N, C-alpha and C positions, 0 to 999 in steps of 0.2 A: 459512594460516587459511582461504583461500577454499574449497579442496576440502573441508575439514572442515565448514564451515558449510553448504555445499550438501548434503553427505552427511547431515549432522544433520537438515536440513529434510526430506529424503526419508524418513529413519527416523521422524520425527515423523508423517509422513503414513501410515506403516504401523502406527502405534500405535492403540490402541483409542479414544482421546479426540480430539475435534475440536480443531484447532489455532486458538487465538484470537490474532489479530494486532491490536495497537493501531496506529493511524496516527501516524507521526512526520513532522512537517513541517520539522524542522531538527535540528541536532545536540543541542541542549538537550532537546527533547522526546524524542528517542531515548534520551538518557542517563536521563531520568526514567522512561521505560518500562522500561528494563532494571533500574533500581533498584527498581521496583515488583514485579519478579519475572518479567516476561515472558521467555520463552525463544526468541521470534522476534518480528519486527515488520515493518511495511509502510511504504514511503515513499509518502505521499499526494500525487498530482499536484495535486489540488484545493488542498491545504495549501501546496504549493510555490508555486503561482500566487498565492495569497492573501498568503503571507509575503514572497515575493520581489518581487512586482509590485503587491500591493494590488489585484489584479483577479481576476475569476472564472475558473473552469476552462473557458475557451473556446478552448483550443489556442494561447494566446498565449505560453506558455513554450516555449523552444527545447530541442532535444535536449541541447545543451551546458550550458544552465542546469540542466536536470533532472539530468544526469549529475554536475555539480559537487556538487549537494546529496546525491545518492546516495553519492558518495565520502565526503563529510563524515560522513554518518550511519554508513556501514560502518566507517570508521576510529574512530568514537567508541565503538562497542559491540562485544561479543564474542559476539553471538548472530546467527543467520541473519537476513538482511534480504531481503525481497521487494521488488523495485524495480518501481514502476508506471511503465512506459515508453510509455504511451499507445498509439499505432498502430505504433510502431517507427520513425516519422518517415520514411516513404517506401515504396518497393517492396521486394520480397524482398532485394535487395542491401543496401539501407539497413538493413533489419531485421538482417541478418547483422552489419553493423558495430555496431549497437546491442547485440546479444547479446555480441559480443566485448568491447565497452566495459564492459558489466555484469559479465562474468566477470573482466575485469582489475581492476575496482573491488573485487571481493570479495563481491558479493551472492550470496545463496543461491537466489534465484528471480527470475523476471521475469513481468510481466503484459503481454500484447499484445492489443489490442482491434481489433474490425473496423469501427469508425466511419470515415466519411470525414473527411479533414483539411480544415479545423481541426475537431477533436473538441469535445465538450462533456461536462461531468460526467454520469455515467450516470443521475442522478436529475433532470436538467434536461429540459425539453421541447425539441423541435426537432432531435433527433438524426437522422442519416442514416448508413446503413451501406453498405460496399462489397459487391461480389458475394462470395458465400460462397466460391466457388472461388479468388478472389484472396486472401482471408485464409488459406485453407487452404495456398496456396502460400507465404505468409509464415511460417506455422507450420512447414512442411517446411523452409524455409530456416533458420529459427531452430534447429530440431533439428539440422540439419547443422552449423551454426556452433558448436555446443557442442564438437564434435570430441572426444568422450569425457568432457567435463566433466560433473559431476553437477547442473548448473544445472536447477532445476525450472521448466518452462515452463507457465504458466497462460494458457490461451486464453480470452479474454473475447468474448462476443457481446452487442451492444446492440440486437439485432433485435427484442426483445420489444415495445418501444414503437412503432417504425414498421411492423413487419411481422407482429406477433403471436407468441404463445407457441409455436405449432407450428413456425414457421420458426426461432425461437431454438433450440428443441430439435434440429431438424434440423442446424443449424449446429454446435451443441455436439458432436453425434456426428461430424460431418465433421472438426472440428478435432482431436478425440481420435484419429481415424484418421490424421490428418496428422502426429501426433507429440506432441501436447500431453500433459503429465502430469496436468494438472488442468483441468477444464472449469468455466467461470464464466459462467453465464447471468445477465446483469445485470438488476436491478430487477424480479424477479417480484412480482406484486401479490397478496399474500395467501398464507395457508398452503396452500390448494389448489394454487396454481401452484408453490410450492416442492416440494410432494409430487409433482406431475406431472413436474417436471424429474427428480427422483430416480427415479421409476418408469420413465421413458423412457430414462434413461442410468444404469442400475444398476451398470455395471462400471467407471465412471470416478469418481475422487475429485472431489467437487463443492465449489465455492467460493461462499460467500454474502457479500453486502456489506450491512452494516447502517448506514444513514445516519439518524440521529435526525431525524424529520420527513420522511424520504424515502418512496419508494414501497413498499419492502419493510417488513413489520411488524417492530417491535422485539421480538425473541423472547428467551426465557430460554436459558441454557446447556443446560438439560435438554431444551427443545423442539428446539433445534438438533441435539442428540445424537440425539433420537428420529427426526428427519427423515433422519438418515444422512449429513449433510454432513461433509466432512473439514477444511475451513478456513472461518473466518469472520473478516472484517475489520471493525473499527470505525474507519473512516478519519478521521472528523472530530470525534470526541469530545473529544480534547485541544484541538484548534483552537477549537471552539465554547466550551469551558470557559474557555480563556485569553482569548478575545475578551470574554466576559461579565465576567470578573474585571478585565481592563484597563480596559474601559469604565467600570466602577463606580469604580475608583480614580482615573482621570483626571477623572471628573465631580466627585468629592469634592475633588480637588486644585484644580480650576478654581473651584469654588464657595467653598471655605473657605480656599484659598491655603495649605493645609498638609495633610499626610497623617496628622496626629495622631489623627484620628477613625477611621482605617481600619488602624491599625498592626497590629491582630490579624489582618487579612486578608493580610498580607505574610509571605513566607518570611523568617525571621530571617537577617540578613546572615551570621552564622557558619555557619548551616545551608547557605546558598547556596554558601559557600566549599567546604564538603564535597562538595556536588553537582558542582561543576565541577572538582574535583580540586586545589584549592589546597594541601592538605597534601602531596600527592605531589610537586608542583612545588617546594615549600619543601624537602622532603627532597633533591630533585635539586640544588637550589641549594647546600645544605650539602655534598653529596657532591663537587661540582665546584668549590667555592670561589667561587660566584657572589655578588657583593656589590652 
């Protein structure tokens, strides 16, 4: 399945339409994304940190913690998964291990960013980046570590905030030359900057990150298509929606000591059984005589 999903992701990049990736922060959100019809998805490091630690994306999540969640998501769905692996967790040799772990897990793509560790969410203030040459070495190492695998390497630069758009574009070109399949300039501020990135790097598939309330404008599908980007991720949409819904239900339960007043906001128990695969497990029980 691994080679098939990576190859499928590459073919999607060659297609005429932009690849829209929902952010999955656990196996359940990944399953819901697939049920909604998405043909690829993204593991959100921000969401992992929030769901696993209850803390922000400040580089607190370890490589092993992130990889465990990537494995769970890949095993849950049958579509390509792009793994957000932060900085690769060290120097080029660490990056090679990270790439091999992602390939072994069955992901179709990987994102590697050029922030200093500990990193921060791309739409937070206070980011710092390593030397461009150092990250280019990481991308070369990542490309070598594929060893013929179709894993899609997405090179991300966070240089826009600390060093300006021109430097971010320069880095994007450098990372493409180092072996990245897709270039990801994080957090352009406005349509003009998104267009400038495309104009400066016309020969590379480009990746956009839309965080509701973040630094990049919330664009329509048609606008993204017109800009010429090949991939766009909505990493926090599900997490923010779930947070608002859970807050409301908990507030009602605390105040009223019952959920009777919000029952219409809850997924029906029978429907939830369908979502998590109870019928399939019941059939397996019957097949193998489980009582």
